[in-house]
MOPAC internal coordinates of N, CA, C and O (Angstrom, degrees):
PM7 1SCF
backbone

  N    0.0000 0     0.00 0     0.00 0    0    0    0
  C    1.4251 1     0.00 0     0.00 0    1    0    0
  C    1.5652 1   107.78 1     0.00 0    2    1    0
  O    1.2310 1   120.17 1   -37.81 1    3    2    1
  N    1.3126 1   117.27 1   142.19 1    3    2    1
  C    1.4134 1   119.55 1   176.53 1    5    3    2
  C    1.5198 1   109.80 1  -106.05 1    6    5    3
  O    1.2310 1   119.57 1   -56.48 1    7    6    5
  N    1.2761 1   118.42 1   123.52 1    7    6    5
  C    1.4752 1   122.41 1  -179.81 1    9    7    6
  C    1.5567 1   108.36 1   -98.74 1   10    9    7
  O    1.2310 1   120.75 1   -49.98 1   11   10    9
  N    1.3199 1   116.18 1   130.02 1   11   10    9
  C    1.4458 1   121.32 1   178.09 1   13   11   10
  C    1.5255 1   105.36 1  -102.67 1   14   13   11
  O    1.2310 1   121.64 1   -70.47 1   15   14   13
  N    1.3402 1   114.47 1   109.53 1   15   14   13
  C    1.4738 1   121.37 1  -171.23 1   17   15   14
  C    1.5428 1   110.12 1   -90.48 1   18   17   15
  O    1.2310 1   120.24 1  -114.58 1   19   18   17
  N    1.3351 1   117.14 1    65.42 1   19   18   17
  C    1.4145 1   120.99 1  -177.31 1   21   19   18
  C    1.5179 1   111.43 1  -162.81 1   22   21   19
  O    1.2310 1   120.71 1   -24.05 1   23   22   21
  N    1.2756 1   116.25 1   155.95 1   23   22   21
  C    1.4976 1   119.80 1   173.41 1   25   23   22
  C    1.5445 1   108.96 1   -88.26 1   26   25   23
  O    1.2310 1   119.51 1   178.41 1   27   26   25
  N    1.3001 1   118.54 1    -1.59 1   27   26   25
  C    1.4531 1   121.41 1  -174.77 1   29   27   26
  C    1.5827 1   109.85 1  -107.25 1   30   29   27
  O    1.2310 1   121.52 1  -105.19 1   31   30   29
  N    1.3561 1   114.69 1    74.81 1   31   30   29
  C    1.4414 1   120.45 1   179.23 1   33   31   30
  C    1.5199 1   107.91 1   -88.56 1   34   33   31
  O    1.2310 1   121.53 1   -52.60 1   35   34   33
  N    1.3520 1   114.68 1   127.40 1   35   34   33
  C    1.4595 1   120.13 1   179.29 1   37   35   34
  C    1.5280 1   110.13 1  -105.34 1   38   37   35
  O    1.2310 1   120.99 1   -37.23 1   39   38   37
  N    1.3067 1   115.71 1   142.77 1   39   38   37
  C    1.4495 1   122.13 1   176.90 1   41   39   38
  C    1.5209 1   108.09 1  -129.62 1   42   41   39
  O    1.2310 1   120.68 1   -56.47 1   43   42   41
  N    1.2954 1   116.30 1   123.53 1   43   42   41
  C    1.4784 1   121.48 1   174.29 1   45   43   42
  C    1.4969 1   106.92 1  -119.89 1   46   45   43
  O    1.2310 1   120.49 1   -34.33 1   47   46   45
  N    1.3341 1   116.67 1   145.67 1   47   46   45
  C    1.4719 1   120.45 1  -178.48 1   49   47   46
  C    1.4946 1   112.32 1  -151.93 1   50   49   47
  O    1.2310 1   120.03 1   -22.19 1   51   50   49
  N    1.2897 1   117.55 1   157.81 1   51   50   49
  C    1.4359 1   121.19 1   179.55 1   53   51   50
  C    1.5131 1   112.97 1  -172.32 1   54   53   51
  O    1.2310 1   121.49 1     3.75 1   55   54   53
  N    1.3123 1   114.75 1  -176.25 1   55   54   53
  C    1.4744 1   123.06 1  -179.41 1   57   55   54
  C    1.5023 1   106.72 1  -132.53 1   58   57   55
  O    1.2310 1   120.51 1   -44.25 1   59   58   57
  N    1.3550 1   116.63 1   135.75 1   59   58   57
  C    1.4646 1   122.13 1   179.65 1   61   59   58
  C    1.5430 1   107.41 1  -125.85 1   62   61   59
  O    1.2310 1   121.12 1   -51.57 1   63   62   61
  N    1.3089 1   115.46 1   128.43 1   63   62   61
  C    1.4814 1   118.21 1   167.31 1   65   63   62
  C    1.5362 1   105.88 1   -85.94 1   66   65   63
  O    1.2310 1   120.41 1   -72.64 1   67   66   65
  N    1.2691 1   116.83 1   107.36 1   67   66   65
  C    1.4661 1   120.75 1  -176.27 1   69   67   66
  C    1.5222 1   109.27 1   -67.84 1   70   69   67
  O    1.2310 1   119.03 1   137.15 1   71   70   69
  N    1.3255 1   119.45 1   -42.85 1   71   70   69
  C    1.4328 1   121.63 1   174.75 1   73   71   70
  C    1.5331 1   108.75 1  -162.53 1   74   73   71
  O    1.2310 1   121.68 1   -23.09 1   75   74   73
  N    1.3313 1   114.39 1   156.91 1   75   74   73
  C    1.4651 1   121.79 1   174.73 1   77   75   74
  C    1.5402 1   103.90 1  -136.36 1   78   77   75
  O    1.2310 1   121.34 1   -88.71 1   79   78   77
  N    1.3144 1   115.04 1    91.29 1   79   78   77
  C    1.4646 1   121.27 1  -173.65 1   81   79   78
  C    1.5418 1   111.31 1  -103.46 1   82   81   79
  O    1.2310 1   119.93 1  -157.71 1   83   82   81
  N    1.3122 1   117.73 1    22.29 1   83   82   81
  C    1.4168 1   121.13 1  -177.25 1   85   83   82
  C    1.5338 1   110.22 1   -76.10 1   86   85   83
  O    1.2310 1   120.61 1   128.96 1   87   86   85
  N    1.3123 1   116.44 1   -51.04 1   87   86   85
  C    1.4651 1   118.57 1  -176.16 1   89   87   86
  C    1.5155 1   113.18 1   -74.18 1   90   89   87
  O    1.2310 1   118.74 1   144.17 1   91   90   89
  N    1.3091 1   120.01 1   -35.83 1   91   90   89
  C    1.4919 1   123.61 1   177.40 1   93   91   90
  C    1.5377 1   107.37 1  -119.10 1   94   93   91
  O    1.2310 1   122.38 1   -69.50 1   95   94   93
  N    1.2802 1   113.04 1   110.50 1   95   94   93
  C    1.5013 1   119.54 1  -178.01 1   97   95   94
  C    1.5620 1   109.24 1   -58.65 1   98   97   95
  O    1.2310 1   120.37 1   -47.74 1   99   98   97
  N    1.3214 1   116.90 1   132.26 1   99   98   97
  C    1.4467 1   122.59 1   178.02 1  101   99   98
  C    1.5233 1   107.91 1  -138.65 1  102  101   99
  O    1.2310 1   120.81 1     6.02 1  103  102  101
  N    1.3310 1   116.06 1  -173.98 1  103  102  101
  C    1.4355 1   121.38 1  -175.27 1  105  103  102
  C    1.5467 1   113.57 1   -60.11 1  106  105  103
  O    1.2310 1   119.86 1   145.91 1  107  106  105
  N    1.3292 1   117.88 1   -34.09 1  107  106  105
  C    1.4646 1   120.46 1  -177.14 1  109  107  106
  C    1.5525 1   110.13 1   -66.53 1  110  109  107
  O    1.2310 1   120.45 1   153.82 1  111  110  109
  N    1.3110 1   116.75 1   -26.18 1  111  110  109
  C    1.4841 1   120.15 1   179.71 1  113  111  110
  C    1.5639 1   109.89 1  -100.68 1  114  113  111
  O    1.2310 1   119.84 1   137.56 1  115  114  113
  N    1.2776 1   117.92 1   -42.44 1  115  114  113
  C    1.4861 1   120.28 1  -173.97 1  117  115  114
  C    1.4942 1   115.01 1  -102.70 1  118  117  115
  O    1.2310 1   120.97 1   168.33 1  119  118  117
  N    1.3477 1   115.75 1   -11.67 1  119  118  117
  C    1.4961 1   118.27 1  -173.05 1  121  119  118
  C    1.5093 1   113.07 1   -79.47 1  122  121  119
  O    1.2310 1   121.21 1    -6.66 1  123  122  121
  N    1.3120 1   115.29 1   173.34 1  123  122  121
  C    1.4505 1   124.93 1   176.08 1  125  123  122
  C    1.5072 1   107.61 1  -134.14 1  126  125  123
  O    1.2310 1   120.53 1   -27.30 1  127  126  125
  N    1.3404 1   116.60 1   152.70 1  127  126  125
  C    1.4589 1   120.41 1   177.91 1  129  127  126
  C    1.5159 1   109.01 1    87.44 1  130  129  127
  O    1.2310 1   121.27 1    15.16 1  131  130  129
  N    1.3431 1   115.18 1  -164.84 1  131  130  129
  C    1.4992 1   118.92 1  -178.16 1  133  131  130
  C    1.4775 1   108.88 1   -78.78 1  134  133  131
  O    1.2310 1   121.36 1   -45.96 1  135  134  133
  N    1.3623 1   115.01 1   134.04 1  135  134  133
  C    1.4660 1   123.41 1   176.09 1  137  135  134
  C    1.5399 1   107.47 1  -135.27 1  138  137  135
  O    1.2310 1   121.03 1   -30.68 1  139  138  137
  N    1.3403 1   115.64 1   149.32 1  139  138  137
  C    1.4637 1   120.63 1  -173.24 1  141  139  138
  C    1.5128 1   109.91 1  -141.68 1  142  141  139
  O    1.2310 1   120.56 1   -37.61 1  143  142  141
  N    1.3457 1   116.53 1   142.39 1  143  142  141
  C    1.4376 1   124.76 1   174.22 1  145  143  142
  C    1.4840 1   107.57 1  -131.77 1  146  145  143
  O    1.2310 1   120.15 1   -43.19 1  147  146  145
  N    1.3588 1   117.32 1   136.81 1  147  146  145
  C    1.4656 1   124.65 1   177.12 1  149  147  146
  C    1.4948 1   111.73 1  -124.46 1  150  149  147
  O    1.2310 1   120.08 1   -35.81 1  151  150  149
  N    1.3164 1   117.45 1   144.19 1  151  150  149
  C    1.4972 1   123.05 1   172.46 1  153  151  150
  C    1.4860 1   109.54 1  -140.09 1  154  153  151
  O    1.2310 1   120.32 1   -49.80 1  155  154  153
  N    1.3167 1   116.99 1   130.20 1  155  154  153
  C    1.4719 1   120.89 1   172.73 1  157  155  154
  C    1.5276 1   111.40 1   -73.75 1  158  157  155
  O    1.2310 1   120.08 1   -38.01 1  159  158  157
  N    1.3410 1   117.45 1   141.99 1  159  158  157
  C    1.4436 1   123.33 1   178.05 1  161  159  158
  C    1.5226 1   107.61 1  -127.66 1  162  161  159
  O    1.2310 1   120.70 1   -52.23 1  163  162  161
  N    1.3435 1   116.28 1   127.77 1  163  162  161
  C    1.4636 1   122.94 1   176.94 1  165  163  162
  C    1.5386 1   106.80 1  -102.89 1  166  165  163
  O    1.2310 1   121.04 1   -38.67 1  167  166  165
  N    1.3568 1   115.61 1   141.33 1  167  166  165
  C    1.4579 1   120.64 1   178.64 1  169  167  166
  C    1.5235 1   116.08 1   -76.89 1  170  169  167
  O    1.2310 1   119.32 1   160.93 1  171  170  169
  N    1.3293 1   118.90 1   -19.07 1  171  170  169
  C    1.4152 1   119.95 1   179.96 1  173  171  170
  C    1.5476 1   111.27 1    87.97 1  174  173  171
  O    1.2310 1   120.23 1  -175.26 1  175  174  173
  N    1.2914 1   117.17 1     4.74 1  175  174  173
  C    1.4913 1   127.68 1   179.07 1  177  175  174
  C    1.4787 1   106.75 1   179.23 1  178  177  175
  O    1.2310 1   120.42 1    -8.85 1  179  178  177
  N    1.3384 1   116.80 1   171.15 1  179  178  177
  C    1.4305 1   120.82 1  -176.76 1  181  179  178
  C    1.5388 1   111.50 1  -109.26 1  182  181  179
  O    1.2310 1   121.12 1   -38.65 1  183  182  181
  N    1.3267 1   115.46 1   141.35 1  183  182  181
  C    1.4509 1   121.58 1   173.97 1  185  183  182
  C    1.5725 1   105.35 1   -87.02 1  186  185  183
  O    1.2310 1   120.37 1   -18.98 1  187  186  185
  N    1.3286 1   116.90 1   161.02 1  187  186  185
  C    1.4657 1   120.83 1   177.75 1  189  187  186
  C    1.5040 1   113.07 1   -71.45 1  190  189  187
  O    1.2310 1   121.20 1   151.67 1  191  190  189
  N    1.3352 1   115.30 1   -28.33 1  191  190  189
  C    1.4806 1   120.63 1   173.27 1  193  191  190
  C    1.5811 1   106.59 1  -148.97 1  194  193  191
  O    1.2310 1   121.83 1    -2.83 1  195  194  193
  N    1.2983 1   114.11 1   177.17 1  195  194  193
  C    1.4643 1   118.38 1  -174.26 1  197  195  194
  C    1.5347 1   110.84 1   -62.06 1  198  197  195
  O    1.2310 1   120.33 1   -55.76 1  199  198  197
  N    1.3549 1   116.97 1   124.24 1  199  198  197
  C    1.4518 1   121.43 1  -177.19 1  201  199  198
  C    1.4967 1   111.36 1   -81.36 1  202  201  199
  O    1.2310 1   120.51 1    -8.23 1  203  202  201
  N    1.3048 1   116.62 1   171.77 1  203  202  201
  C    1.4640 1   124.79 1   170.86 1  205  203  202
  C    1.5397 1   105.44 1   -91.21 1  206  205  203
  O    1.2310 1   121.40 1   -49.08 1  207  206  205
  N    1.3332 1   114.93 1   130.92 1  207  206  205
  C    1.4934 1   120.58 1  -178.35 1  209  207  206
  C    1.5452 1   109.77 1  -114.76 1  210  209  207
  O    1.2310 1   121.12 1   -49.57 1  211  210  209
  N    1.3273 1   115.46 1   130.43 1  211  210  209
  C    1.4407 1   121.38 1   178.88 1  213  211  210
  C    1.5243 1   107.73 1  -117.60 1  214  213  211
  O    1.2310 1   119.95 1   -45.54 1  215  214  213
  N    1.3605 1   117.70 1   134.46 1  215  214  213
  C    1.4363 1   124.00 1   179.13 1  217  215  214
  C    1.5151 1   109.83 1  -116.82 1  218  217  215
  O    1.2310 1   120.06 1   -35.03 1  219  218  217
  N    1.3125 1   117.48 1   144.97 1  219  218  217
  C    1.4833 1   121.70 1   178.76 1  221  219  218
  C    1.5337 1   109.11 1  -146.46 1  222  221  219
  O    1.2310 1   120.52 1   -61.13 1  223  222  221
  N    1.3525 1   116.62 1   118.87 1  223  222  221
  C    1.4817 1   116.10 1   176.24 1  225  223  222
  C    1.5310 1   110.57 1   -68.58 1  226  225  223
  O    1.2310 1   121.10 1   -48.84 1  227  226  225
  N    1.3270 1   115.50 1   131.16 1  227  226  225
  C    1.4545 1   120.28 1  -179.50 1  229  227  226
  C    1.5156 1   113.80 1  -122.03 1  230  229  227
  O    1.2310 1   120.62 1   170.74 1  231  230  229
  N    1.3235 1   116.42 1    -9.26 1  231  230  229
  C    1.4642 1   122.08 1   174.11 1  233  231  230
  C    1.5128 1   109.31 1  -140.57 1  234  233  231
  O    1.2310 1   120.65 1   -65.71 1  235  234  233
  N    1.3013 1   116.37 1   114.29 1  235  234  233
  C    1.4649 1   120.41 1   175.21 1  237  235  234
  C    1.5213 1   107.91 1  -131.62 1  238  237  235
  O    1.2310 1   120.75 1   -63.15 1  239  238  237
  N    1.3024 1   116.17 1   116.85 1  239  238  237
  C    1.4944 1   124.42 1   176.76 1  241  239  238
  C    1.5208 1   106.15 1  -112.55 1  242  241  239
  O    1.2310 1   121.23 1   -88.35 1  243  242  241
  N    1.3256 1   115.25 1    91.65 1  243  242  241
  C    1.4891 1   120.63 1  -174.92 1  245  243  242
  C    1.5170 1   110.98 1  -116.66 1  246  245  243
  O    1.2310 1   120.73 1   -27.24 1  247  246  245
  N    1.2758 1   116.21 1   152.76 1  247  246  245
  C    1.4766 1   124.57 1   177.29 1  249  247  246
  C    1.5547 1   107.56 1   -65.58 1  250  249  247
  O    1.2310 1   122.12 1   -42.58 1  251  250  249
  N    1.3363 1   113.55 1   137.42 1  251  250  249
  C    1.4497 1   117.41 1  -178.07 1  253  251  250
  C    1.5423 1   116.28 1   -82.08 1  254  253  251
  O    1.2310 1   121.14 1   169.63 1  255  254  253
  N    1.3395 1   115.43 1   -10.37 1  255  254  253
  C    1.4799 1   119.18 1  -176.94 1  257  255  254
  C    1.5417 1   112.18 1   -90.18 1  258  257  255
  O    1.2310 1   119.69 1   176.40 1  259  258  257
  N    1.3471 1   118.20 1    -3.60 1  259  258  257
  C    1.4684 1   119.60 1  -178.00 1  261  259  258
  C    1.5150 1   106.73 1  -126.96 1  262  261  259
  O    1.2310 1   121.02 1   -19.10 1  263  262  261
  N    1.3604 1   115.65 1   160.90 1  263  262  261
  C    1.4646 1   121.51 1   174.46 1  265  263  262
  C    1.5003 1   110.39 1   -72.98 1  266  265  263
  O    1.2310 1   120.87 1   -33.88 1  267  266  265
  N    1.3468 1   115.93 1   146.12 1  267  266  265
  C    1.4182 1   121.74 1   175.85 1  269  267  266
  C    1.5554 1   109.70 1   -87.07 1  270  269  267
  O    1.2310 1   121.01 1   -70.83 1  271  270  269
  N    1.2995 1   115.67 1   109.17 1  271  270  269
  C    1.4660 1   121.64 1   179.95 1  273  271  270
  C    1.5458 1   105.43 1  -117.99 1  274  273  271
  O    1.2310 1   121.32 1   -70.03 1  275  274  273
  N    1.3327 1   115.07 1   109.97 1  275  274  273
  C    1.4724 1   120.28 1  -169.14 1  277  275  274
  C    1.4976 1   109.41 1  -142.43 1  278  277  275
  O    1.2310 1   120.27 1   -50.35 1  279  278  277
  N    1.3143 1   117.10 1   129.65 1  279  278  277
  C    1.4745 1   124.23 1   175.95 1  281  279  278
  C    1.5273 1   107.98 1  -124.52 1  282  281  279
  O    1.2310 1   119.54 1   -61.75 1  283  282  281
  N    1.3482 1   118.48 1   118.25 1  283  282  281
  C    1.4502 1   125.16 1  -177.45 1  285  283  282
  C    1.5160 1   108.57 1  -116.39 1  286  285  283
  O    1.2310 1   120.58 1   -52.56 1  287  286  285
  N    1.3290 1   116.50 1   127.44 1  287  286  285
  C    1.4788 1   119.26 1  -175.37 1  289  287  286
  C    1.5679 1   110.55 1  -140.22 1  290  289  287
  O    1.2310 1   121.93 1   -29.99 1  291  290  289
  N    1.3174 1   113.91 1   150.01 1  291  290  289
  C    1.4439 1   120.88 1   168.18 1  293  291  290
  C    1.5298 1   106.58 1  -100.28 1  294  293  291
  O    1.2310 1   119.99 1   -57.38 1  295  294  293
  N    1.3148 1   117.62 1   122.62 1  295  294  293
  C    1.4765 1   122.39 1  -177.64 1  297  295  294
  C    1.5076 1   109.72 1  -123.19 1  298  297  295
  O    1.2310 1   120.60 1   -18.28 1  299  298  297
  N    1.2966 1   116.45 1   161.72 1  299  298  297
  C    1.4733 1   124.10 1   176.27 1  301  299  298
  C    1.5374 1   110.76 1    51.13 1  302  301  299
  O    1.2310 1   120.00 1  -134.72 1  303  302  301
  N    1.3218 1   117.61 1    45.28 1  303  302  301
  C    1.4557 1   120.97 1  -179.07 1  305  303  302
  C    1.5206 1   109.53 1   -69.59 1  306  305  303
  O    1.2310 1   121.06 1   -48.66 1  307  306  305
  N    1.3317 1   115.57 1   131.34 1  307  306  305
  C    1.4932 1   122.06 1   175.47 1  309  307  306
  C    1.5250 1   107.44 1  -131.95 1  310  309  307
  O    1.2310 1   121.96 1     4.77 1  311  310  309
  N    1.3602 1   113.85 1  -175.23 1  311  310  309
  C    1.4259 1   118.84 1   178.36 1  313  311  310
  C    1.5024 1   114.55 1   -69.98 1  314  313  311
  O    1.2310 1   120.15 1   162.90 1  315  314  313
  N    1.3668 1   117.32 1   -17.10 1  315  314  313
  C    1.4432 1   123.24 1  -176.58 1  317  315  314
  C    1.4943 1   116.21 1  -112.47 1  318  317  315
  O    1.2310 1   119.65 1   173.06 1  319  318  317
  N    1.3162 1   118.27 1    -6.94 1  319  318  317
  C    1.4710 1   120.77 1   179.35 1  321  319  318
  C    1.5110 1   114.93 1   168.20 1  322  321  319
  O    1.2310 1   120.29 1    12.21 1  323  322  321
  N    1.2884 1   117.04 1  -167.79 1  323  322  321
  C    1.4609 1   121.40 1   179.96 1  325  323  322
  C    1.5188 1   108.15 1  -159.82 1  326  325  323
  O    1.2310 1   121.57 1    -6.81 1  327  326  325
  N    1.3462 1   114.60 1   173.19 1  327  326  325
  C    1.4871 1   121.15 1   175.06 1  329  327  326
  C    1.5118 1   107.23 1  -110.63 1  330  329  327
  O    1.2310 1   121.45 1   -56.35 1  331  330  329
  N    1.3471 1   114.83 1   123.65 1  331  330  329
  C    1.4649 1   119.41 1   175.08 1  333  331  330
  C    1.5358 1   107.25 1   -89.15 1  334  333  331
  O    1.2310 1   120.99 1   -52.03 1  335  334  333
  N    1.3152 1   115.71 1   127.97 1  335  334  333
  C    1.4796 1   121.56 1  -177.31 1  337  335  334
  C    1.5006 1   110.02 1  -123.75 1  338  337  335
  O    1.2310 1   120.18 1   -44.14 1  339  338  337
  N    1.3124 1   117.26 1   135.86 1  339  338  337
  C    1.4927 1   122.88 1   178.49 1  341  339  338
  C    1.5284 1   107.55 1  -130.44 1  342  341  339
  O    1.2310 1   120.96 1   -48.29 1  343  342  341
  N    1.3224 1   115.77 1   131.71 1  343  342  341
  C    1.4274 1   123.96 1   173.79 1  345  343  342
  C    1.4810 1   112.42 1  -123.96 1  346  345  343
  O    1.2310 1   121.09 1   -38.40 1  347  346  345
  N    1.3274 1   115.53 1   141.60 1  347  346  345
  C    1.5008 1   122.89 1   170.75 1  349  347  346
  C    1.5232 1   106.67 1  -128.29 1  350  349  347
  O    1.2310 1   120.07 1   -15.11 1  351  350  349
  N    1.2933 1   117.46 1   164.89 1  351  350  349
  C    1.4580 1   120.40 1  -177.36 1  353  351  350
  C    1.5266 1   109.43 1  -151.84 1  354  353  351
  O    1.2310 1   121.75 1    -5.64 1  355  354  353
  N    1.3145 1   114.25 1   174.36 1  355  354  353
  C    1.4716 1   126.55 1  -177.67 1  357  355  354
  C    1.5515 1   109.14 1    54.91 1  358  357  355
  O    1.2310 1   118.79 1    51.44 1  359  358  357
  N    1.2925 1   119.91 1  -128.56 1  359  358  357
  C    1.4754 1   119.62 1  -174.73 1  361  359  358
  C    1.5192 1   112.22 1  -104.13 1  362  361  359
  O    1.2310 1   119.28 1  -162.99 1  363  362  361
  N    1.3468 1   118.98 1    17.01 1  363  362  361
  C    1.4683 1   122.93 1   178.19 1  365  363  362
  C    1.5400 1   109.65 1   -55.60 1  366  365  363
  O    1.2310 1   121.87 1   -46.11 1  367  366  365
  N    1.3405 1   114.03 1   133.89 1  367  366  365
  C    1.4565 1   119.32 1   178.96 1  369  367  366
  C    1.5046 1   109.37 1  -126.72 1  370  369  367
  O    1.2310 1   121.33 1   -66.48 1  371  370  369
  N    1.3817 1   115.06 1   113.52 1  371  370  369
  C    1.4544 1   121.81 1   178.66 1  373  371  370
  C    1.5404 1   109.97 1  -120.51 1  374  373  371
  O    1.2310 1   121.50 1   -54.98 1  375  374  373
  N    1.3350 1   114.73 1   125.02 1  375  374  373
  C    1.4874 1   117.57 1   179.10 1  377  375  374
  C    1.5069 1   110.57 1   -86.64 1  378  377  375
  O    1.2310 1   119.80 1   138.14 1  379  378  377
  N    1.3619 1   118.00 1   -41.86 1  379  378  377
  C    1.4694 1   122.18 1  -176.72 1  381  379  378
  C    1.5053 1   108.45 1  -136.92 1  382  381  379
  O    1.2310 1   121.02 1   -35.53 1  383  382  381
  N    1.3612 1   115.66 1   144.47 1  383  382  381
  C    1.4340 1   120.46 1   176.94 1  385  383  382
  C    1.5434 1   107.56 1  -146.24 1  386  385  383
  O    1.2310 1   120.40 1   -53.15 1  387  386  385
  N    1.3141 1   116.85 1   126.85 1  387  386  385
  C    1.4678 1   125.12 1   175.84 1  389  387  386
  C    1.4831 1   110.81 1  -124.31 1  390  389  387
  O    1.2310 1   119.45 1   -38.10 1  391  390  389
  N    1.2994 1   118.66 1   141.90 1  391  390  389
  C    1.4665 1   124.93 1  -174.56 1  393  391  390
  C    1.4787 1   109.80 1  -134.34 1  394  393  391
  O    1.2310 1   120.79 1   -52.79 1  395  394  393
  N    1.3579 1   116.09 1   127.21 1  395  394  393
  C    1.4552 1   122.40 1   168.61 1  397  395  394
  C    1.5496 1   108.75 1   -84.25 1  398  397  395
  O    1.2310 1   121.17 1   -35.00 1  399  398  397
  N    1.2993 1   115.37 1   145.00 1  399  398  397
  C    1.4564 1   119.36 1   177.11 1  401  399  398
  C    1.4991 1   111.12 1  -134.38 1  402  401  399
  O    1.2310 1   120.94 1   -26.17 1  403  402  401
  N    1.3126 1   115.81 1   153.83 1  403  402  401
  C    1.4861 1   122.00 1   177.57 1  405  403  402
  C    1.4988 1   107.60 1  -144.97 1  406  405  403
  O    1.2310 1   120.54 1   -45.27 1  407  406  405
  N    1.3508 1   116.58 1   134.73 1  407  406  405
  C    1.4640 1   121.88 1   177.24 1  409  407  406
  C    1.5116 1   106.75 1  -121.96 1  410  409  407
  O    1.2310 1   121.27 1   -46.29 1  411  410  409
  N    1.3697 1   115.17 1   133.71 1  411  410  409
  C    1.4931 1   121.26 1   178.78 1  413  411  410
  C    1.5128 1   107.87 1  -125.68 1  414  413  411
  O    1.2310 1   120.16 1   -47.59 1  415  414  413
  N    1.3219 1   117.30 1   132.41 1  415  414  413
  C    1.4199 1   121.17 1   179.09 1  417  415  414
  C    1.5013 1   112.30 1  -173.51 1  418  417  415
  O    1.2310 1   121.32 1    -7.88 1  419  418  417
  N    1.3532 1   115.08 1   172.12 1  419  418  417
  C    1.4371 1   118.78 1  -178.09 1  421  419  418
  C    1.5239 1   113.07 1   -75.44 1  422  421  419
  O    1.2310 1   121.18 1   -35.61 1  423  422  421
  N    1.3262 1   115.35 1   144.39 1  423  422  421
  C    1.4096 1   122.15 1   171.23 1  425  423  422
  C    1.5111 1   110.98 1  -106.37 1  426  425  423
  O    1.2310 1   119.29 1   -20.85 1  427  426  425
  N    1.3051 1   118.96 1   159.15 1  427  426  425
  C    1.4440 1   121.33 1   176.34 1  429  427  426
  C    1.5135 1   110.17 1   -68.77 1  430  429  427
  O    1.2310 1   120.40 1   -38.14 1  431  430  429
  N    1.3198 1   116.84 1   141.86 1  431  430  429
  C    1.4571 1   123.41 1   175.75 1  433  431  430
  C    1.5016 1   107.01 1   -82.75 1  434  433  431
  O    1.2310 1   118.04 1   -67.92 1  435  434  433
  N    1.3113 1   121.35 1   112.08 1  435  434  433
  C    1.4734 1   121.90 1  -176.90 1  437  435  434
  C    1.5370 1   112.66 1   -59.31 1  438  437  435
  O    1.2310 1   120.37 1   151.19 1  439  438  437
  N    1.3251 1   116.90 1   -28.81 1  439  438  437
  C    1.4625 1   119.09 1  -178.06 1  441  439  438
  C    1.5420 1   112.54 1   -71.54 1  442  441  439
  O    1.2310 1   120.38 1   158.40 1  443  442  441
  N    1.3327 1   116.88 1   -21.60 1  443  442  441
  C    1.4599 1   122.11 1  -179.96 1  445  443  442
  C    1.5309 1   110.62 1   -86.97 1  446  445  443
  O    1.2310 1   118.07 1   177.21 1  447  446  445
  N    1.2761 1   121.28 1    -2.79 1  447  446  445
  C    1.4508 1   124.17 1  -178.03 1  449  447  446
  C    1.4811 1   110.32 1  -102.67 1  450  449  447
  O    1.2310 1   119.04 1  -116.06 1  451  450  449
  N    1.2874 1   119.44 1    63.94 1  451  450  449
  C    1.4369 1   121.04 1   175.44 1  453  451  450
  C    1.5221 1   109.98 1  -124.23 1  454  453  451
  O    1.2310 1   119.89 1   -23.44 1  455  454  453
  N    1.2508 1   117.81 1   156.56 1  455  454  453
  C    1.4521 1   124.39 1  -173.73 1  457  455  454
  C    1.5562 1   107.30 1  -124.46 1  458  457  455
  O    1.2310 1   121.08 1   -48.73 1  459  458  457
  N    1.2914 1   115.53 1   131.27 1  459  458  457
  C    1.4665 1   120.93 1   179.23 1  461  459  458
  C    1.5294 1   110.40 1   -93.37 1  462  461  459
  O    1.2310 1   120.10 1   180.00 1  463  462  461

């Protein structure tokens, strides 16, 4: 368990369309084998230390004739953002994928940032 020892808890959240490959066929829809898409995400402000990031798929438009094989990860997490990475493999066919994200972490206490 991670304890955040501050009264200044920050929460950042958003939605990312990872890809929309319905209108223009690409590897995520027509490809075979392992395929990967990455997108950088910025928090819009900085946390005091590296936050905890939670990802949740909220839009999946997949072909019904194949199994859904999907791996979603937050990578390279820093105080200012992270890289969202999605992998599929074998014959999985996904036309559209959207992911909600949430980051929770400590913020700086503005009252402690004074100089004498």
